[in-house]
N, C-alpha and C positions, 0 to 999 in steps of 0.2 A: 891370511883369508891363504885355504890351502889350493897350492897351485897343482894344477892335473898336466899331465904329459900324454896326449894321442901320439900313438904311434902305430902302424901298421907291421905285425908280425912278418920276420922276413925266413928265408928254410932255415935259420937256425935252426938247432933243435930245443931252445931254450922253453922250460914248461914251467919256467918259476910261475909260482901261484894260481896257475890256472886252476887246476884240479883243485888247490882249497878253496877258490871259488867257487867253484861248481857244488861241492858239497859242502858249500856254507846254509845252505838252503833246502830241506825238505818239504815235497809236495806232503799236504795235510792231506786229511779224510780215513772213513773207516776204516785205509789200510795206505797205510803214512810209507812213501816212496823214495828213495833217493835216485834219483838221477844222476849217472856220473859218466867219466869215460876214462876209466883207469886201464892200463898203467900210462901210458902214452897218449896225453889231452890233444895237442897237436896234431899226430896225426891223425888222431881220430876225428878230430874238425875236417879234418882236409880229405878224408874221405866222404863228405859229402855232398860234393861236384865236383864236377871238371877242372873248375878252377872255384878257389874260394878264400876270401877276403878276411881277415881277423885282427879285428881293431881291440888293440889291449891300451886300456886309460891306466896310468899308473901316476902314484902321488909323486910328485916331482922330487922333493926332500929323500924323502925311505925309500921309492921306487916301490912300495906297495902297490898289489895291482886292487885297484878301485873297483874295475868296472870290463866289462870286454863285450862286443855284439863281431857277429860273422853275415857274412852274405856270400852265397852258394849260386854261381854260374854255370848253367846248365843250358843246353841247345832243346828244345820243345816244337812238337809240331803246334800250326796253328792257321786254320785255313788251308789246308797240303804247303802253306809255307814254315821252314825252319829259322826258328826264331831264340835268341838267349834271351831265359827265362833268371830272371832274379830272385833268389827268395832269402829274406832275411830272419834268421836265427841264432841263436846262442848268447841272445841276451841275457847279461848279468851286473847287478849291481851290489857290490858288497853294503853293508846293513849302514853302516858307520858314514857312507856318502850319500846316501839317497837323498839329504837334505840339501843337495849341491842342484841348482836349479838349473847350472847352468850346462851339467855333466851331457842330460838326456840330448836336448836341443845341439849343441855343440859334435854330439858322436856322431850322429845321423848325418850331420853336414859333411863329417869325413867320409862316411859311408858314399855316401852319394858323389861326392867330389871327387873319390876314388875311382870311378866309370865315367866320368863327365864328359872324356873325348869321346868314347865309345859307351856308350850307356846300353845294358839290356832293354828289351821291347818292353819289359816294365817289371815290377817288382811285387811277390807274394810274402804272407807269412801267412801266421795259425797262433792263434790262443785260444789254453785249454777256455771250455764252458763255464767251470766254476773257479776260474782265478779273476775275482772279480776286482782284484787291486789293481792289474796292470790291465785291463780292460777298462778302466776309468781311469787312468793315467793316458793310455794310448788311445779309445776311440772320440774323447773329447777335440773339437777343434781348438788348435792353440796358438800362437803369434809362435813362427821357430820351429814350429812339430812338425813329420811329413802327417800326411792327410790319410785315414786307414778306412778305405769306402770295402762294408761289408759285401762279403761275394759267396754267400754261402755256408750250411754249418760241412762240417767235415766228419764220419764215422768213422771209427776204429774197432773194428767188431773182434774179438777173441775169443776162437772156435779150439774145441779140444779134439785133440785125436784119438786117435785106435777103436774109432766108430765101424761098423761091418756090413757096410750095403752092398748089396747085390749089385756086381754090373759086369756085363761083356767085354767095357772099356779097362785100358788101364795104361797108367803113365806112361813115356820113357823119357828116359837123362837124356838133354843132348849130348853132342862131340862134334869131330872137327867134320865128318861125314855129314853128319846133317845142319851144320850151321848157317850155310847160306839159304837151305827153307827157311830156319827162323829167322835170319834177318827179312828174308821178301815177306814173310809173314808181319812183322811187326814193320816194316816200312808200310805197306797198304794198309794196315792196324792203324799205326799212328795217323794216316794223310787225314784220318776220316773223326778222329778224337780229340778235342783240341786240351791240350800243352800235353799231350802225350812224347815221355820222353824219347830222343832220336836215340835210336841203338845200331852201332854200329861194330860189326870185325874188332877194330882194337879195341872197344869198349869190352867186353866177351874175352878176349885173351890177357890183355893187359889186368882188368877187374878192380882196378882204382878206387872208383866210384859207384861202381855195377859190381854185382855180383860177378863170379867166375865162370867160365862155359858151363861144366859139370854140374851148375848149381840150378841152371834154367832143366823144365822139363814140360813135353809137351803132350796133349790129348789128341791122339790121330783118329780119324774114321775109320772106314775096313778097306777101303780106296788109298789111304797112306794121307789122304789131306789131313792139317793140323786143325783143329777146332778150335783149340784154346791154348794157351803156353804161359809159361811164369819163372819166378825163382821163388826157390827156397831159401830165402838171405836170414843165416844167421849172423847178427851183428855182436855179439855177444863178448867178442876175444878186443873190442876197441871203446864198447859204449854198452852200460850193463845199466838195470833195475834193481834195486836192493832193496829188498824187505826191511823196513823199518823199524814199526809197528803196527801194530793190528789195533782197531776200537772195541768196545767190549763184548759185544755180538757176536765179530769173527773171532775174537778170543777164545772163546765159548764151541764155538762152531771148528774150528780149523783141529782138534783133533780126530774127528769124524770125517773131515774133508776130504777124503782117499773117495769117497763114496758120490762126492759128486759131480767126476766127466759120466755116472750114469743117467745124470738130468742138464747133462751139457756145461755143465759149467766146470772149470780149472781146479786141483783140488789148491788148498795152501799153503804155498811153502814154510817152514820155522823161521820164523823171523831173524835177520841178518843173514838170510839166504838171497841168493840171486835167482830173479824170475827165470825158465828155462823154457824158451818160444824162438819161433822164426816169424821172420813177416813173408806172407806170399807177395813179392814183389813183382812188380812191371806186369802185371797179369791183362794179359788181352783177349776177346772171346769174340768168333769168327762172327759178327751179323749184330753181337751182344745178344747170342741169343740167350735165351733164360734157362733152358733145361740144360745144355752145352758148361752154360756156367755150374747148376745144381751140380751138376755128374762131375767136373771139373773141382768143387771143392771137395765132393763127398771122394773122391780118390786120392786129392791132399790127405781128407783124414783117417782115408786106409794106411798111407802107405808109408806118413811119417811119423811114426810111433817113437822116435827117440827124444822129440819134446814132448812134454804135455799137453802144450797147446800154440795155435800161430795166429797172425795177428792180419785181418785186411782190411784197409781202409778204401773209402768210397765217399762221393759227392753226396751230400741228402738228395739231391736230383736224379742220380742217375738210375737211368730204369734199370739194371741190373741189380739196385736195393733192396727191391722188391722179391728176389729171390735170397739175396745175404739174410735176410730179415726172419726168413723161414728158418734158422739154422738158430736154435740154440745159443746164447751166449751171452758174453758182458759185450758193453758198448761205453764207449769215452768218445765225447762227443768236443769236437773242439770249433770256430769259428775261425773261417777263412776269408783275407782283406787283400784288395789290390792297394800297394801302397804307394802315395804321389806326393815326392819331396814337401809341400806347401798346400795348403788350402786354398792357392791363388792358381796355382798349377792345378790344381785337381779343378776347379770350375772351366779354365780354358780349354785342359784336354781331356776329360770325363770322356770314357766311351764307356757302351752298354756291352758288359763282356758276356761268356758264354752262359747259357743257365746251367749247364754242367759242366764239368772238365777233369780229366784226371789228375790226380797230384800224387807224386810215389811216398807213401808211406813209412819207407826206410831212409829216407832222407830228411824225415821230419825229425 
């Protein structure tokens, strides 16, 4: 019987086997993508949270990496209070070890035990809508496995840049002089929005699990009041999406895809190339005003043409979605779950969560 060793990654820079495991599997579909974290996977994984636990499961005798899973811990607002949220991500199992039935339950137990003395207020995770194999395994009630409580769908909209919308507004880049006003705006906004990240000066100045201050932009009215804010977050230096192959239709369309942006869709890059995009992260719109959100998105499209497109994530019940869907683009859907350690714990402690909440797309 194969023996497995469960350990949490320490501060060591040993990336042994992680990149190979990440790149073992390609996301299938009409556009087949390799999601990877070159060239420093541990550095990349640690960028996902203010604190990140990285569980590595190795075959005891050979030391081969059999599986991995991660949990990021970040502070968020909930009902005006500041809580710590755990986000489970990065689950990968090498194909040859997927028949080891104890691997998943024991791995989850290690993750939950890690924070037993000071647990986060709750755990969330997401699974791509079309990832049916993962859903079959994780959605079903199983003894020894955590319980995944469905909490709505999460949509990622890919919008092209280079649009020209007439506007009397203009985005301003944040700087040290405007930082206090930006932080105050985020504090006031976050207290009203469930699970919106807590943003402090140290986060913007250090920029480890946040974009740097200079990546934030604000939209102001004539009096100088901030109407909207967000970050242009290009994470390609430490995590990448690489085109592996195209289905038959897209192979035919790729040579003429340079005209796609005219219709609101990004061009199709050559096979083997990395997708060029940024994420509109930590976006906040005063009073959830749909017209302000429309102007804000339009100005982002106008002013950031260095990238072919950008992504915006949103909960399916967010009222701002009605504005977002009016911008033509590609949409990717995931399912959000609140994760309980066991079905029994779910039955004892289940609570009705908010109908909609903020989830940071740049940390998924």
